[in-house]
N, C-alpha and C positions, 0 to 999 in steps of 0.2 A: 435306238441308241441315244438320240438327243434327250429322250425322256430320262434315261438312266444318268446321263451327265448332269441334267438339271437337278435330279434328286440328290446326286452326290454333292453338288455345289451347295444346295440348300442345307444338307446335313452338316457340311463343314461350317457354313455360316452360323447355323444354330449353335453348334458346339463352341465356336470361337466366341460368340456372344455370351454364352453361359460361362465360359472360362473368364472372360473380361468382367462380367458381373460379379462372379465369385471373388475375384481378386479385389475389386473395388469394395465389396462387402467386408472382406478381411481387413483391408487398410482402414476403413472407417471404424470398424470394431476395435482395432488396435488403438486408435486415437481416443475413442470413448473410454476404453479400459484404463488408459494412462490418466486421463482426466479424472475418472472415478477414483483411482488410487490416490491421486494428489488430494482430492477432496476428503477422502477417508482419513488420510494421514493428518491433514490440517485440523479436522474435527477432533480426532482423538488427542492430538497435541494440545488443542484448546482446553479440553477437559482436564488433561494432566496439568497444564500450566495454572489453571484456575484452582485446582486442588492444592498445588504447591504454594500458590499465592496466599491462600488462606492460612496455611501452616506458617509461612514466614511472617505474616501480620501478627498471628498469635504469639510467635516467638518474640517479636518486637515488644509486645505488651508486657512481656515478662522481664524485659531488660531495664537496667537503671543507670547505665553508664554511657557517656557520649561515645567512647571508643567502640562500643558494641552497636549502639543504635544507628549511627551514621552509615556504616557498611551494610547493616541490615535493611535500612531504608533504600539504599542504592540497589540492593538485591531485589526488593519488592518492585522497584521501578523497572528493573530489567525484566522481571517476569511479566509485568504489565505490558511492556513493549512486545514481548513474545506472544502474549495472548491477543494483542491488537493485530499483530502480523498474521496470526492464525485466522482471525475473523476475516481479514482482508482477502484471504485465499479461498474463502467459501463463496458459493454462488448465491449471495444474499443481497445483491444490488437492488433487486425488485421487491425485497421484503423489508418492511420497516424494522430496523435494528439499531437506530441511532441512540436510543436511551442507554443500551448496554455499552455501545462504543463510548458514549459520553461518560458513563460510570468508570470505565477503564481509564479514560483520559484524565479524569479527576483524581483517581488514585495516583497515576503517574505524576501529575502536577504537584500534588501534595507531598509525595514521598521524596521527590528530588529537591523541592524547595527546602525540605527539612534536612536532607542529606548534606547539602552544601553550606548550610548556615552553621555558625559557631554555636554549638549546643551548650558549651560551657558558659557563654555569656547570655544566650537565649535558649534555655532549656524548654522542653515541651510543656505547654500550658495544660491546665486541667481540661480546657475545651478541646485541645488537640488530642489528648489522650482519649477523651470521650469519642472524638471523631474516629480515631483509629479503632476503637472498640466497635463502633457502628460498621466500619468497613469490614471488620472480621466477621460480624454477623451477616452482613449483606453478601459478601463474597461466598459465604457458606451456603446461603440460599441459592445463589446462581449455580454453584457447584452441584448442589443437590438436583436441580432441574436438568442440568447438563448430563448428569449421570443417568437420569431417567431416559433421556433421549438416547444416550449411548447404549443403554441396555436394550432398548427397542431396536436400534440399528443392528446390533450384533445378533439379537434373538431372531429377528424377522428378516435378516439379510437385506436391509433397505439400501437403496442406491441414491447417491446424491445427484446423479445425472437426471434421475426422474424428477427431483426437486427443481433443478434448473429448467427442464422442459416445461414443467407444470407452471412455474412462475412466469416464464417467458410467454407462454400461450394463454395464461390466465385460465387454466383448465381446473375447474372446481370439482370435477368428477374424479380426478386422480387421487392416489393415496397420498395424503398430506400429513402423515405422521410426523415427519421431521419438521415440516413447516409449522405445524401446530405446537410442537415442542419448543421451537425457537420463539414463537409468539408468546408462549407461557413464560419463557425467560425474560422477554421484553416487558411483559406485563408485570412480572415480579419486580424488575428494576424500576418501572414507572411508579410502583407503589412505595418506593423508598422515600423517606422524609427528606425533602430538598434542603431543609434547614440544617441537616446533619453534615452537609458538605462544608460548612463554615463560610463566613462572609467573603473571603477572597476567592472562593471557588464556585459560588453559585452563578447560574445564568449562562454557563458555557453551552453553546449550541454546536452540535456536530451533525445536524441534519443534512440530508443530501441536497446539493445545490443544483440549479439548472445549468446547462452547458451554455455559457454566455458567449463563447468565442467560436462557435461552429458556423463556418461561413462556406459559401460556394454553391454551385448548382447541384440539384439532385442528380445522383448517378443512377443509371439503370443497373440491373443485376450484372449484365455483361461488363459494364464499365467498372463496377465494383470488383469484379473478378480480375480485370486488368490491373487495377490499382493494388489489389492484394498481391498479385504476382510480382509487381515492382517492389513492394515493401519486403516481401520474402526473398527477392532476388532469385526467382526460380523461372525455368523455361516453360514454354507452352505445352511441351509434351508430358509434363508432370500433372497428374490429375488433381484438381482442386475442388473440394466440396464447399459450397457456399449456401448459406441460409440467411433469412432476414427475420427481424423481430416481428412479433405479432402486432396487429393494428391497435392503435391507441397508446403505444409506447411513448414515453416522454422523449426519448432519443432514438429515432429509427436507425438501426445499424445493420450492416452486413457482417456476418461471422463467417470467416473462411478458414479452412484447415486442409492440411495435406500430410502425406507420409511417403517418404522416398529416401532410399539409400541410408537408412538408419536414422533419419530425421523425422520429427513430428513437429508441425508448425500450426499455430493458431493465431488469428488476428481478429479484432473487432474494429471496424471502421465505420464512420458515420455515412449514412446514405446521402446526406447533404455535404458535398465537398470532398468526400472520401478521406476525412481526417482520421488518422490512426489513434484510437483510444488506448489500446494495449496490444502488444505483440509478444508472442512467446515461441521460441524454437528450442526443442529439446534434442540433444544429441550427446554422444560421448565426446568429451573434450580431451584432446591429445596433449603431448608434452608442451610446456610453455616455451614459446619462441619470441613473444613480444613482451616488453616491459609494461608496467602499469601506465606509464606516461604515453607509450605508443598506443595502448588501448584507448586512452583518453582522446588521442588524435583521431582514431577511428570513430569514436562516438561523436566528436565535434563535427566531423565531415558528414556523418549521417544526418545530424540535425540540420546542417546547412542545406543538404541535398533536398530535404523535405520542408524547407522554408520556415524552420524554427529559428528566427533571427534574434540577435542580441541576447543569447543565452550564455551564461557564464558558469563554469564548473566551480562548485564550492566544497565538494568532498568526494572521496572515492574509497571503495573497499576492495580488497582482493580476497576471494574465497577459492582456495586451491588455484586452478588455472582460469578463473573467471573474474573479470573486472566489472565492478558495479559503480556507476558514476551518477551523481546527482547534479542537475543543472537548475539554475534559477534565472528568471528574466531580470535584465538590468535596464533601467530607464533613467537617463540623465545622471548617471553615476550612482544611483540608488538601487540596491538589491531588493527585488520584489519576491519575498519568500513564498507567498501563495501560488505564484505562477511557476510551478516546478515540474521537472521531467526527470525520469530515471531511465538509464540505458545500461544494458548488460552486454559485455563484449567478451568473446572467447579469445584468450590470450595465446592460443595455438596458431590461429590464422587471421585474427581480427574480425571475424564474422559477428554481426549484430545478432544476439540471441534473445534480446528482450527490450521492450520499450513500454513505459507507463506514462501516459500524458493526460490522465483524467483530471488531475489538479490544474494543469495548464488550461485545458479547455473550459473548465468550470470557473476559473478566476481571471483569465487574462483580459486586460483592457489597458488603454492608455490612461494614466492617472494624473490628476492635478496634485502635485506634491508641494506642500507648504514648506516654508523655510523653518528650520528648527529654532526654538526659542532658547535652548541651552546648548552650549558648546560641547565638543567631545571631551575637553578637559574637565568641565563641570560634571558631565555624565560619569567620567572615570572616577570621580570622588564618591559616587554612589555605589561603586563596586567594592566587594570585600577586598580590603587592603592586602590580604594574603595571596590573592590571585595575581599571578605573573602575567600581565597583559602582553600579548604578542602583536596583535593587529586590531584595528577598529575600522568600522565602515558604517555609513548610513544604510538603514534597511527598513523595509515595510514588512510587518508581520501581522498576524491576527491575534488579538488579545483574548482574554478568557471569555468575553461575551461575543466573540466572533466579529469584532470590529477591526478594521485595518488601522494600524497606528504606525507613525514614523518613529524609528528608534535609532539610538547609537548601539551598534552591535560590537561587542568585544569578544575576541578569541583569546583565551588564557588558560594557564595550567595551575593546578593546585594538588599537592600530594600525588604527583605523577599522573594525574588525570586531566583531561582537556575538557573545557566547558565553553559554550557560547552564552553570553549574558547580554540581554537586551534591555536597555534603559530608554524609557519614553523620552523622545527628543523635545517634547513640549512641556512635560510636567516633571521629569526627573524620576518618575516612579519605575521601579524594577518590574518589567512586564513578564519576563520569562528567563529561566535558566535551563540550558540544555546540556546534558552530558554526552560527549561523543565517544563512540566505541574506540577501543585501543587499536582496532584493525583499520581505522579510517585514516586516510591521508588528507590533511587539511590544506586547502588552497588559500594563499594570501590574495584577497580580492584587490589589494592595492597594486599588485604587480601587473 
């Protein structure tokens, strides 16, 4: 009798274990499938935007009037931004791709500087037309290589998750078709004549930086799991999958993910200190119940809770019922643009659905800020007189050669568009002009 009871208990235990294992396997697969779908979408969007980008540059070369060229340049800049966003969504952090990112950045810099200047007084020079022509040819070469990769991805049903795993584990035996394709793109861009970028654009460096502000004691895997649960705000009964980067990684991290009640969550946090580099939670967002300003308050509270001090909101976007907020560090009244963090907030209940703090951890430090040599009034005279200035603020930004410079930052409007214009506070040189999306809400840093 006892023997049959023992057999029955054992059978039930085995069955329960099998069911639990199957459920865990299903949940993990669901997260992997979603990540794969996101990667595939970003890659095909990148190919599409590069194709369209070349077409728009070609159209610009055929134009001869300021009324047509300026909007077209703005459109090229928009497509460049879209392509950069697509690249940022791909698992290429461990793959050298900085030359291609630099190329896109240079296109964006050139086209917006051209779009906002008065082309009646300062028409395109022969050198600039030549530069545009080289951009057309070069973007065509990139598009051609991306199409080759796209064809192989579709033909052989290649998976981006395999790329991520191969790069993270440094697995040289894995199928590296996609990796090889992107290396070819990078090699193609590296072969471009640097002189074609023009004197004001050469030397820009977008290479990956070390994480200079990662502090704290090394966490065990169990401690990393506890930290991830707090960041996700989930209970102990929810299953959490956690992995760690391979040996030799520049930044050892724990990656944690979960799936529960229609939510998929993913976070990367440093093994040293448990600092969150990025966090994503995907779920269906319900009817909006919070205003954008109330969403901002939720984002600010989240930053304070996890010791991101002296961060100031400087812009926000709303996409359907999702609020996206950008924060920058403020030191002694000066805005430090390189030290930035982005937060996504669901406007149905105020839940934090996303955090990106890579720039913050790569750049943050206490700086020795020199006094400006020119006043805000003197800097204002360097700005296009047609721009209606709304606010101004001292700010540190990175210039075209990757150096931090102190600037007078002006927020203003021109032709119903909003711009941020940065004038070097030591030399009076215009360092950068940034066009803001019409969806953005601008925060007055003086308030």
